[in-house]
All heavy atoms as a GROMACS GRO file, in nm:
protein
  528
    1MET      N    1   5.018   1.807   0.664
    1MET     CA    2   4.894   1.745   0.708
    1MET      C    3   4.931   1.614   0.770
    1MET      O    4   4.998   1.533   0.712
    1MET     CB    5   4.804   1.725   0.589
    1MET     CG    6   4.681   1.648   0.616
    1MET     SD    7   4.582   1.638   0.469
    1MET     CE    8   4.422   1.652   0.535
    2LYS      N    9   4.876   1.585   0.883
    2LYS     CA   10   4.900   1.460   0.958
    2LYS      C   11   4.770   1.393   0.979
    2LYS      O   12   4.675   1.452   1.034
    2LYS     CB   13   4.972   1.490   1.096
    2LYS     CG   14   5.007   1.370   1.171
    2LYS     CD   15   5.075   1.406   1.299
    2LYS     CE   16   5.133   1.288   1.372
    2LYS     NZ   17   5.031   1.187   1.406
    3ILE      N   18   4.760   1.266   0.944
    3ILE     CA   19   4.641   1.184   0.961
    3ILE      C   20   4.655   1.103   1.086
    3ILE      O   21   4.760   1.028   1.101
    3ILE     CB   22   4.616   1.096   0.837
    3ILE    CG1   23   4.593   1.183   0.712
    3ILE    CG2   24   4.503   1.010   0.857
    3ILE    CD1   25   4.581   1.111   0.583
    4ASP      N   26   4.562   1.107   1.170
    4ASP     CA   27   4.560   1.021   1.292
    4ASP      C   28   4.496   0.885   1.255
    4ASP      O   29   4.375   0.875   1.257
    4ASP     CB   30   4.481   1.089   1.404
    4ASP     CG   31   4.491   1.015   1.532
    4ASP    OD1   32   4.551   0.917   1.541
    4ASP    OD2   33   4.422   1.064   1.630
    5TRP      N   34   4.582   0.796   1.216
    5TRP     CA   35   4.538   0.667   1.164
    5TRP      C   36   4.462   0.586   1.276
    5TRP      O   37   4.372   0.511   1.242
    5TRP     CB   38   4.652   0.586   1.111
    5TRP     CG   39   4.706   0.649   0.978
    5TRP    CD1   40   4.816   0.720   0.969
    5TRP    CD2   41   4.641   0.646   0.855
    5TRP    NE1   42   4.830   0.765   0.839
    5TRP    CE2   43   4.720   0.721   0.768
    5TRP    CE3   44   4.525   0.590   0.801
    5TRP    CZ2   45   4.689   0.733   0.626
    5TRP    CZ3   46   4.490   0.606   0.667
    5TRP    CH2   47   4.577   0.677   0.583
    6ALA      N   48   4.505   0.600   1.401
    6ALA     CA   49   4.436   0.527   1.503
    6ALA      C   50   4.289   0.576   1.514
    6ALA      O   51   4.201   0.490   1.537
    6ALA     CB   52   4.509   0.546   1.636
    7ALA      N   53   4.267   0.704   1.512
    7ALA     CA   54   4.134   0.758   1.523
    7ALA      C   55   4.048   0.717   1.404
    7ALA      O   56   3.930   0.682   1.416
    7ALA     CB   57   4.136   0.912   1.536
    8LEU      N   58   4.112   0.725   1.278
    8LEU     CA   59   4.044   0.682   1.161
    8LEU      C   60   4.002   0.535   1.167
    8LEU      O   61   3.889   0.495   1.137
    8LEU     CB   62   4.129   0.706   1.039
    8LEU     CG   63   4.064   0.682   0.902
    8LEU    CD1   64   3.947   0.778   0.886
    8LEU    CD2   65   4.164   0.704   0.793
    9GLY      N   66   4.094   0.450   1.217
    9GLY     CA   67   4.061   0.302   1.225
    9GLY      C   68   3.957   0.281   1.332
    9GLY      O   69   3.872   0.191   1.312
   10SER      N   70   3.956   0.357   1.438
   10SER     CA   71   3.850   0.344   1.546
   10SER      C   72   3.717   0.375   1.491
   10SER      O   73   3.620   0.309   1.516
   10SER     CB   74   3.890   0.434   1.663
   10SER     OG   75   3.790   0.431   1.758
   11VAL      N   76   3.710   0.486   1.416
   11VAL     CA   77   3.580   0.533   1.354
   11VAL      C   78   3.531   0.425   1.258
   11VAL      O   79   3.413   0.390   1.252
   11VAL     CB   80   3.594   0.668   1.295
   11VAL    CG1   81   3.470   0.700   1.207
   11VAL    CG2   82   3.610   0.779   1.400
   12PHE      N   83   3.626   0.374   1.185
   12PHE     CA   84   3.587   0.270   1.082
   12PHE      C   85   3.537   0.145   1.148
   12PHE      O   86   3.437   0.087   1.113
   12PHE     CB   87   3.707   0.238   0.990
   12PHE     CG   88   3.681   0.122   0.891
   12PHE    CD1   89   3.605   0.153   0.781
   12PHE    CD2   90   3.732   0.000   0.917
   12PHE    CE1   91   3.578   0.049   0.689
   12PHE    CE2   92   3.709  -0.105   0.825
   12PHE     CZ   93   3.631  -0.079   0.709
   13GLY      N   94   3.608   0.102   1.256
   13GLY     CA   95   3.560  -0.022   1.325
   13GLY      C   96   3.425  -0.008   1.389
   13GLY      O   97   3.341  -0.098   1.387
   14VAL      N   98   3.404   0.106   1.456
   14VAL     CA   99   3.273   0.130   1.520
   14VAL      C  100   3.163   0.138   1.413
   14VAL      O  101   3.053   0.086   1.430
   14VAL     CB  102   3.276   0.259   1.604
   14VAL    CG1  103   3.140   0.302   1.648
   14VAL    CG2  104   3.367   0.234   1.721
   15SER      N  105   3.194   0.200   1.296
   15SER     CA  106   3.094   0.213   1.193
   15SER      C  107   3.054   0.075   1.138
   15SER      O  108   2.939   0.049   1.118
   15SER     CB  109   3.144   0.303   1.084
   15SER     OG  110   3.167   0.430   1.130
   16VAL      N  111   3.156  -0.007   1.119
   16VAL     CA  112   3.126  -0.143   1.060
   16VAL      C  113   3.047  -0.228   1.160
   16VAL      O  114   2.949  -0.291   1.125
   16VAL     CB  115   3.261  -0.210   1.021
   16VAL    CG1  116   3.239  -0.358   0.992
   16VAL    CG2  117   3.321  -0.146   0.902
   17ALA      N  118   3.091  -0.221   1.290
   17ALA     CA  119   3.024  -0.295   1.390
   17ALA      C  120   2.875  -0.251   1.410
   17ALA      O  121   2.785  -0.334   1.419
   17ALA     CB  122   3.098  -0.286   1.524
   18PHE      N  123   2.855  -0.120   1.406
   18PHE     CA  124   2.720  -0.069   1.424
   18PHE      C  125   2.633  -0.109   1.301
   18PHE      O  126   2.519  -0.148   1.310
   18PHE     CB  127   2.730   0.086   1.436
   18PHE     CG  128   2.593   0.143   1.477
   18PHE    CD1  129   2.545   0.131   1.605
   18PHE    CD2  130   2.520   0.211   1.385
   18PHE    CE1  131   2.424   0.185   1.637
   18PHE    CE2  132   2.399   0.268   1.419
   18PHE     CZ  133   2.348   0.254   1.545
   19THR      N  134   2.689  -0.096   1.184
   19THR     CA  135   2.617  -0.137   1.060
   19THR      C  136   2.580  -0.283   1.061
   19THR      O  137   2.466  -0.314   1.029
   19THR     CB  138   2.699  -0.101   0.937
   19THR    OG1  139   2.724   0.044   0.939
   19THR    CG2  140   2.623  -0.132   0.811
   20VAL      N  141   2.676  -0.368   1.092
   20VAL     CA  142   2.648  -0.509   1.091
   20VAL      C  143   2.540  -0.538   1.199
   20VAL      O  144   2.452  -0.621   1.182
   20VAL     CB  145   2.780  -0.588   1.119
   20VAL    CG1  146   2.742  -0.737   1.148
   20VAL    CG2  147   2.867  -0.580   1.001
   21GLY      N  148   2.549  -0.481   1.317
   21GLY     CA  149   2.451  -0.500   1.420
   21GLY      C  150   2.316  -0.456   1.380
   21GLY      O  151   2.211  -0.521   1.408
   22LEU      N  152   2.303  -0.346   1.315
   22LEU     CA  153   2.173  -0.295   1.273
   22LEU      C  154   2.111  -0.379   1.165
   22LEU      O  155   1.995  -0.411   1.169
   22LEU     CB  156   2.188  -0.148   1.220
   22LEU     CG  157   2.058  -0.065   1.207
   22LEU    CD1  158   1.993  -0.050   1.343
   22LEU    CD2  159   2.092   0.065   1.150
   23VAL      N  160   2.196  -0.429   1.073
   23VAL     CA  161   2.140  -0.521   0.969
   23VAL      C  162   2.095  -0.647   1.033
   23VAL      O  163   1.991  -0.707   0.996
   23VAL     CB  164   2.251  -0.544   0.863
   23VAL    CG1  165   2.212  -0.659   0.767
   23VAL    CG2  166   2.271  -0.416   0.785
   24ALA      N  167   2.171  -0.706   1.128
   24ALA     CA  168   2.136  -0.827   1.197
   24ALA      C  169   2.005  -0.807   1.269
   24ALA      O  170   1.911  -0.896   1.271
   24ALA     CB  171   2.242  -0.867   1.295
   25LEU      N  172   1.985  -0.695   1.340
   25LEU     CA  173   1.861  -0.665   1.411
   25LEU      C  174   1.745  -0.654   1.314
   25LEU      O  175   1.638  -0.716   1.342
   25LEU     CB  176   1.878  -0.536   1.484
   25LEU     CG  177   1.778  -0.504   1.597
   25LEU    CD1  178   1.780  -0.611   1.703
   25LEU    CD2  179   1.809  -0.370   1.653
   26PHE      N  180   1.763  -0.592   1.200
   26PHE     CA  181   1.653  -0.589   1.104
   26PHE      C  182   1.620  -0.722   1.046
   26PHE      O  183   1.506  -0.761   1.026
   26PHE     CB  184   1.691  -0.489   0.987
   26PHE     CG  185   1.579  -0.456   0.898
   26PHE    CD1  186   1.488  -0.361   0.934
   26PHE    CD2  187   1.565  -0.521   0.771
   26PHE    CE1  188   1.381  -0.333   0.841
   26PHE    CE2  189   1.459  -0.489   0.691
   26PHE     CZ  190   1.367  -0.394   0.725
   27THR      N  191   1.727  -0.809   1.026
   27THR     CA  192   1.704  -0.946   0.979
   27THR      C  193   1.630  -1.025   1.077
   27THR      O  194   1.537  -1.106   1.040
   27THR     CB  195   1.844  -1.011   0.951
   27THR    OG1  196   1.908  -0.932   0.852
   27THR    CG2  197   1.823  -1.150   0.896
   28LEU      N  198   1.655  -1.013   1.208
   28LEU     CA  199   1.573  -1.079   1.310
   28LEU      C  200   1.429  -1.039   1.300
   28LEU      O  201   1.335  -1.119   1.323
   28LEU     CB  202   1.634  -1.047   1.448
   28LEU     CG  203   1.761  -1.118   1.482
   28LEU    CD1  204   1.810  -1.071   1.616
   28LEU    CD2  205   1.742  -1.267   1.483
   29GLY      N  206   1.402  -0.914   1.278
   29GLY     CA  207   1.266  -0.860   1.264
   29GLY      C  208   1.194  -0.925   1.150
   29GLY      O  209   1.079  -0.966   1.152
   30ILE      N  210   1.264  -0.935   1.031
   30ILE     CA  211   1.207  -0.999   0.917
   30ILE      C  212   1.185  -1.147   0.944
   30ILE      O  213   1.079  -1.200   0.910
   30ILE     CB  214   1.294  -0.985   0.795
   30ILE    CG1  215   1.315  -0.836   0.757
   30ILE    CG2  216   1.256  -1.064   0.678
   30ILE    CD1  217   1.187  -0.777   0.703
   31GLY      N  218   1.269  -1.212   1.014
   31GLY     CA  219   1.253  -1.354   1.051
   31GLY      C  220   1.134  -1.371   1.140
   31GLY      O  221   1.058  -1.473   1.122
   32GLY      N  222   1.111  -1.280   1.228
   32GLY     CA  223   0.995  -1.289   1.314
   32GLY      C  224   0.864  -1.276   1.240
   32GLY      O  225   0.768  -1.344   1.267
   33LEU      N  226   0.862  -1.186   1.143
   33LEU     CA  227   0.740  -1.167   1.060
   33LEU      C  228   0.713  -1.290   0.977
   33LEU      O  229   0.601  -1.329   0.953
   33LEU     CB  230   0.749  -1.042   0.982
   33LEU     CG  231   0.735  -0.914   1.055
   33LEU    CD1  232   0.742  -0.795   0.956
   33LEU    CD2  233   0.614  -0.908   1.138
   34SER      N  234   0.823  -1.355   0.931
   34SER     CA  235   0.805  -1.474   0.849
   34SER      C  236   0.748  -1.593   0.935
   34SER      O  237   0.674  -1.673   0.880
   34SER     CB  238   0.929  -1.514   0.777
   34SER     OG  239   1.024  -1.563   0.866
   35ARG      N  240   0.791  -1.594   1.055
   35ARG     CA  241   0.739  -1.698   1.149
   35ARG      C  242   0.588  -1.676   1.171
   35ARG      O  243   0.517  -1.769   1.188
   35ARG     CB  244   0.811  -1.695   1.283
   35ARG     CG  245   0.951  -1.753   1.275
   35ARG     CD  246   1.020  -1.744   1.405
   35ARG     NE  247   1.162  -1.763   1.392
   35ARG     CZ  248   1.225  -1.866   1.430
   35ARG    NH1  249   1.165  -1.962   1.492
   35ARG    NH2  250   1.353  -1.880   1.411
   36ARG      N  251   0.548  -1.553   1.176
   36ARG     CA  252   0.404  -1.526   1.192
   36ARG      C  253   0.329  -1.578   1.070
   36ARG      O  254   0.216  -1.637   1.086
   36ARG     CB  255   0.380  -1.371   1.202
   36ARG     CG  256   0.231  -1.342   1.212
   36ARG     CD  257   0.206  -1.190   1.200
   36ARG     NE  258   0.237  -1.143   1.070
   36ARG     CZ  259   0.217  -1.022   1.028
   36ARG    NH1  260   0.163  -0.937   1.105
   36ARG    NH2  261   0.253  -0.986   0.903
   37GLU      N  262   0.382  -1.558   0.952
   37GLU     CA  263   0.317  -1.610   0.833
   37GLU      C  264   0.304  -1.762   0.836
   37GLU      O  265   0.196  -1.814   0.808
   37GLU     CB  266   0.393  -1.563   0.707
   37GLU     CG  267   0.398  -1.413   0.688
   37GLU     CD  268   0.259  -1.359   0.661
   37GLU    OE1  269   0.179  -1.425   0.594
   37GLU    OE2  270   0.230  -1.247   0.701
   38ARG      N  271   0.410  -1.827   0.875
   38ARG     CA  272   0.407  -1.971   0.886
   38ARG      C  273   0.305  -2.021   0.990
   38ARG      O  274   0.234  -2.117   0.970
   38ARG     CB  275   0.541  -2.031   0.913
   38ARG     CG  276   0.632  -2.036   0.788
   38ARG     CD  277   0.756  -2.102   0.818
   38ARG     NE  278   0.845  -2.005   0.877
   38ARG     CZ  279   0.962  -2.026   0.935
   38ARG    NH1  280   1.007  -2.145   0.951
   38ARG    NH2  281   1.032  -1.924   0.987
   39ALA      N  282   0.305  -1.953   1.108
   39ALA     CA  283   0.217  -1.991   1.215
   39ALA      C  284   0.068  -1.968   1.176
   39ALA      O  285  -0.018  -2.053   1.212
   39ALA     CB  286   0.247  -1.918   1.343
   40THR      N  287   0.042  -1.862   1.104
   40THR     CA  288  -0.090  -1.834   1.062
   40THR      C  289  -0.141  -1.937   0.962
   40THR      O  290  -0.255  -1.981   0.967
   40THR     CB  291  -0.099  -1.693   0.999
   40THR    OG1  292  -0.053  -1.598   1.090
   40THR    CG2  293  -0.244  -1.658   0.952
   41ALA      N  294  -0.052  -1.975   0.877
   41ALA     CA  295  -0.088  -2.089   0.776
   41ALA      C  296  -0.114  -2.220   0.849
   41ALA      O  297  -0.200  -2.294   0.801
   41ALA     CB  298   0.025  -2.105   0.674
   42GLN      N  299  -0.050  -2.246   0.960
   42GLN     CA  300  -0.071  -2.369   1.030
   42GLN      C  301  -0.178  -2.360   1.140
   42GLN      O  302  -0.216  -2.456   1.201
   42GLN     CB  303   0.061  -2.415   1.100
   42GLN     CG  304   0.171  -2.451   0.999
   42GLN     CD  305   0.299  -2.480   1.070
   42GLN    OE1  306   0.312  -2.466   1.188
   42GLN    NE2  307   0.403  -2.525   0.993
   43GLY      N  308  -0.227  -2.240   1.162
   43GLY     CA  309  -0.331  -2.218   1.257
   43GLY      C  310  -0.274  -2.199   1.399
   43GLY      O  311  -0.355  -2.207   1.495
   44ASP      N  312  -0.154  -2.173   1.415
   44ASP     CA  313  -0.092  -2.154   1.555
   44ASP      C  314  -0.086  -2.002   1.583
   44ASP      O  315  -0.107  -1.919   1.500
   44ASP     CB  316   0.044  -2.211   1.557
   44ASP     CG  317   0.047  -2.362   1.541
   44ASP    OD1  318  -0.050  -2.425   1.573
   44ASP    OD2  319   0.153  -2.415   1.494
   45SER      N  320  -0.057  -1.976   1.710
   45SER     CA  321  -0.036  -1.838   1.754
   45SER      C  322   0.113  -1.802   1.744
   45SER      O  323   0.197  -1.882   1.788
   45SER     CB  324  -0.089  -1.812   1.889
   45SER     OG  325  -0.060  -1.686   1.935
   46ALA      N  326   0.147  -1.683   1.694
   46ALA     CA  327   0.287  -1.643   1.695
   46ALA      C  328   0.299  -1.503   1.755
   46ALA      O  329   0.371  -1.423   1.701
   46ALA     CB  330   0.327  -1.643   1.545
   47ALA      N  331   0.229  -1.487   1.870
   47ALA     CA  332   0.236  -1.354   1.931
   47ALA      C  333   0.376  -1.312   1.976
   47ALA      O  334   0.417  -1.193   1.960
   47ALA     CB  335   0.142  -1.349   2.049
   48LEU      N  336   0.456  -1.410   2.026
   48LEU     CA  337   0.591  -1.377   2.073
   48LEU      C  338   0.680  -1.345   1.950
   48LEU      O  339   0.761  -1.248   1.966
   48LEU     CB  340   0.651  -1.505   2.145
   48LEU     CG  341   0.785  -1.480   2.208
   48LEU    CD1  342   0.778  -1.368   2.312
   48LEU    CD2  343   0.834  -1.605   2.264
   49ALA      N  344   0.671  -1.409   1.836
   49ALA     CA  345   0.749  -1.380   1.725
   49ALA      C  346   0.713  -1.240   1.673
   49ALA      O  347   0.804  -1.165   1.629
   49ALA     CB  348   0.728  -1.486   1.616
   50VAL      N  349   0.584  -1.208   1.668
   50VAL     CA  350   0.549  -1.076   1.619
   50VAL      C  351   0.593  -0.962   1.710
   50VAL      O  352   0.644  -0.863   1.669
   50VAL     CB  353   0.387  -1.069   1.601
   50VAL    CG1  354   0.344  -0.928   1.570
   50VAL    CG2  355   0.346  -1.170   1.491
   51THR      N  356   0.581  -0.989   1.845
   51THR     CA  357   0.622  -0.888   1.940
   51THR      C  358   0.779  -0.870   1.926
   51THR      O  359   0.828  -0.756   1.927
   51THR     CB  360   0.589  -0.936   2.080
   51THR    OG1  361   0.447  -0.955   2.087
   51THR    CG2  362   0.634  -0.834   2.184
   52GLY      N  363   0.853  -0.974   1.914
   52GLY     CA  364   0.997  -0.964   1.899
   52GLY      C  365   1.031  -0.886   1.765
   52GLY      O  366   1.129  -0.810   1.761
   53ALA      N  367   0.961  -0.918   1.655
   53ALA     CA  368   0.982  -0.846   1.536
   53ALA      C  369   0.954  -0.697   1.552
   53ALA      O  370   1.038  -0.616   1.499
   53ALA     CB  371   0.894  -0.907   1.425
   54TYR      N  372   0.847  -0.664   1.610
   54TYR     CA  373   0.819  -0.520   1.635
   54TYR      C  374   0.926  -0.452   1.720
   54TYR      O  375   0.959  -0.337   1.698
   54TYR     CB  376   0.677  -0.501   1.691
   54TYR     CG  377   0.572  -0.534   1.592
   54TYR    CD1  378   0.445  -0.570   1.635
   54TYR    CD2  379   0.592  -0.527   1.456
   54TYR    CE1  380   0.344  -0.604   1.541
   54TYR    CE2  381   0.487  -0.556   1.364
   54TYR     CZ  382   0.366  -0.596   1.407
   54TYR     OH  383   0.268  -0.623   1.316
   55VAL      N  384   0.972  -0.526   1.817
   55VAL     CA  385   1.077  -0.468   1.910
   55VAL      C  386   1.209  -0.447   1.826
   55VAL      O  387   1.271  -0.343   1.840
   55VAL     CB  388   1.108  -0.563   2.026
   55VAL    CG1  389   1.236  -0.525   2.100
   55VAL    CG2  390   0.988  -0.559   2.122
   56CYS      N  391   1.241  -0.545   1.741
   56CYS     CA  392   1.359  -0.524   1.651
   56CYS      C  393   1.340  -0.411   1.556
   56CYS      O  394   1.434  -0.326   1.540
   56CYS     CB  395   1.378  -0.649   1.570
   56CYS     SG  396   1.440  -0.787   1.668
   57PHE      N  397   1.226  -0.390   1.499
   57PHE     CA  398   1.202  -0.276   1.406
   57PHE      C  399   1.203  -0.147   1.482
   57PHE      O  400   1.257  -0.044   1.430
   57PHE     CB  401   1.072  -0.296   1.334
   57PHE     CG  402   1.072  -0.410   1.235
   57PHE    CD1  403   0.963  -0.485   1.219
   57PHE    CD2  404   1.188  -0.436   1.156
   57PHE    CE1  405   0.962  -0.593   1.126
   57PHE    CE2  406   1.187  -0.536   1.066
   57PHE     CZ  407   1.075  -0.615   1.043
   58ALA      N  408   1.150  -0.143   1.607
   58ALA     CA  409   1.153  -0.021   1.683
   58ALA      C  410   1.297   0.014   1.719
   58ALA      O  411   1.338   0.134   1.723
   58ALA     CB  412   1.069  -0.040   1.812
   59ALA      N  413   1.380  -0.083   1.754
   59ALA     CA  414   1.520  -0.061   1.786
   59ALA      C  415   1.596  -0.007   1.662
   59ALA      O  416   1.676   0.082   1.672
   59ALA     CB  417   1.585  -0.188   1.841
   60CYS      N  418   1.560  -0.064   1.546
   60CYS     CA  419   1.625  -0.007   1.426
   60CYS      C  420   1.585   0.139   1.401
   60CYS      O  421   1.671   0.220   1.366
   60CYS     CB  422   1.582  -0.089   1.307
   60CYS     SG  423   1.671  -0.253   1.296
   61ALA      N  424   1.459   0.164   1.419
   61ALA     CA  425   1.410   0.302   1.397
   61ALA      C  426   1.472   0.397   1.498
   61ALA      O  427   1.511   0.507   1.464
   61ALA     CB  428   1.260   0.307   1.408
   62ALA      N  429   1.491   0.349   1.623
   62ALA     CA  430   1.552   0.438   1.724
   62ALA      C  431   1.698   0.462   1.694
   62ALA      O  432   1.752   0.575   1.711
   62ALA     CB  433   1.541   0.368   1.859
   63ALA      N  434   1.767   0.362   1.640
   63ALA     CA  435   1.911   0.376   1.603
   63ALA      C  436   1.925   0.474   1.485
   63ALA      O  437   2.014   0.556   1.491
   63ALA     CB  438   1.972   0.241   1.571
   64VAL      N  439   1.837   0.465   1.389
   64VAL     CA  440   1.843   0.552   1.280
   64VAL      C  441   1.812   0.696   1.323
   64VAL      O  442   1.877   0.795   1.285
   64VAL     CB  443   1.743   0.511   1.163
   64VAL    CG1  444   1.736   0.612   1.056
   64VAL    CG2  445   1.799   0.381   1.104
   65ALA      N  446   1.704   0.713   1.403
   65ALA     CA  447   1.668   0.845   1.456
   65ALA      C  448   1.786   0.903   1.541
   65ALA      O  449   1.810   1.028   1.528
   65ALA     CB  450   1.545   0.834   1.540
   66TYR      N  451   1.853   0.824   1.615
   66TYR     CA  452   1.967   0.870   1.694
   66TYR      C  453   2.075   0.920   1.601
   66TYR      O  454   2.144   1.021   1.626
   66TYR     CB  455   2.015   0.769   1.794
   66TYR     CG  456   2.129   0.814   1.883
   66TYR    CD1  457   2.110   0.912   1.973
   66TYR    CD2  458   2.252   0.757   1.873
   66TYR    CE1  459   2.213   0.966   2.055
   66TYR    CE2  460   2.356   0.798   1.957
   66TYR     CZ  461   2.332   0.902   2.045
   66TYR     OH  462   2.440   0.943   2.125
   67GLY      N  463   2.106   0.846   1.498
   67GLY     CA  464   2.203   0.884   1.403
   67GLY      C  465   2.176   1.011   1.335
   67GLY      O  466   2.264   1.096   1.316
   68ILE      N  467   2.053   1.031   1.294
   68ILE     CA  468   2.007   1.155   1.238
   68ILE      C  469   2.031   1.271   1.339
   68ILE      O  470   2.070   1.379   1.301
   68ILE     CB  471   1.867   1.148   1.180
   68ILE    CG1  472   1.867   1.050   1.063
   68ILE    CG2  473   1.815   1.284   1.144
   68ILE    CD1  474   1.726   1.018   1.010
   69TYR      N  475   1.984   1.241   1.462
   69TYR     CA  476   2.005   1.345   1.566
   69TYR      C  477   2.152   1.382   1.581
   69TYR      O  478   2.182   1.504   1.594
   69TYR     CB  479   1.950   1.292   1.700
   69TYR     CG  480   1.987   1.375   1.814
   69TYR    CD1  481   1.919   1.495   1.841
   69TYR    CD2  482   2.087   1.340   1.900
   69TYR    CE1  483   1.958   1.578   1.948
   69TYR    CE2  484   2.122   1.413   2.010
   69TYR     CZ  485   2.056   1.533   2.033
   69TYR     OH  486   2.090   1.613   2.142
   70LEU      N  487   2.240   1.286   1.582
   70LEU     CA  488   2.384   1.319   1.597
   70LEU      C  489   2.432   1.401   1.479
   70LEU      O  490   2.522   1.487   1.494
   70LEU     CB  491   2.467   1.189   1.604
   70LEU     CG  492   2.454   1.109   1.738
   70LEU    CD1  493   2.529   0.985   1.727
   70LEU    CD2  494   2.498   1.196   1.852
   71ILE      N  495   2.382   1.374   1.358
   71ILE     CA  496   2.427   1.454   1.242
   71ILE      C  497   2.371   1.594   1.247
   71ILE      O  498   2.442   1.695   1.214
   71ILE     CB  499   2.384   1.375   1.114
   71ILE    CG1  500   2.468   1.253   1.096
   71ILE    CG2  501   2.408   1.468   0.994
   71ILE    CD1  502   2.411   1.155   0.988
   72VAL      N  503   2.247   1.610   1.282
   72VAL     CA  504   2.179   1.736   1.269
   72VAL      C  505   2.199   1.827   1.396
   72VAL      O  506   2.194   1.949   1.384
   72VAL     CB  507   2.025   1.713   1.246
   72VAL    CG1  508   1.944   1.844   1.248
   72VAL    CG2  509   2.009   1.641   1.110
   73ALA      N  510   2.224   1.759   1.511
   73ALA     CA  511   2.237   1.843   1.638
   73ALA      C  512   2.342   1.947   1.625
   73ALA      O  513   2.448   1.935   1.571
   73ALA     CB  514   2.269   1.747   1.755
   74LYS      N  515   2.306   2.064   1.681
   74LYS     CA  516   2.397   2.178   1.683
   74LYS      C  517   2.485   2.168   1.808
   74LYS      O  518   2.449   2.136   1.918
   74LYS     CB  519   2.320   2.305   1.684
   74LYS     CG  520   2.231   2.313   1.561
   74LYS     CD  521   2.198   2.452   1.528
   74LYS     CE  522   2.104   2.444   1.410
   74LYS     NZ  523   2.104   2.534   1.322
   75ALA      N  524   2.612   2.195   1.792
   75ALA     CA  525   2.708   2.186   1.898
   75ALA      C  526   2.703   2.308   1.988
   75ALA      O  527   2.660   2.406   1.976
   75ALA     CB  528   2.846   2.179   1.846
   0.00000   0.00000   0.00000
């Protein structure tokens, strides 16, 4: 049995990078929603922060859906 360490390392690197990116994107969405709460308390408008938060959450949902598609798709 021969293990292709380069391919294994490549898959590991891409997985870590994708996971960190997805968590960062979700964190940006949470931050946008918290800005909405602060702006509402101060009486300001936070439409841009809310829009950005929803875009971040939509991108997270799309990434998860694509991952599920890759796992379930038939070759």
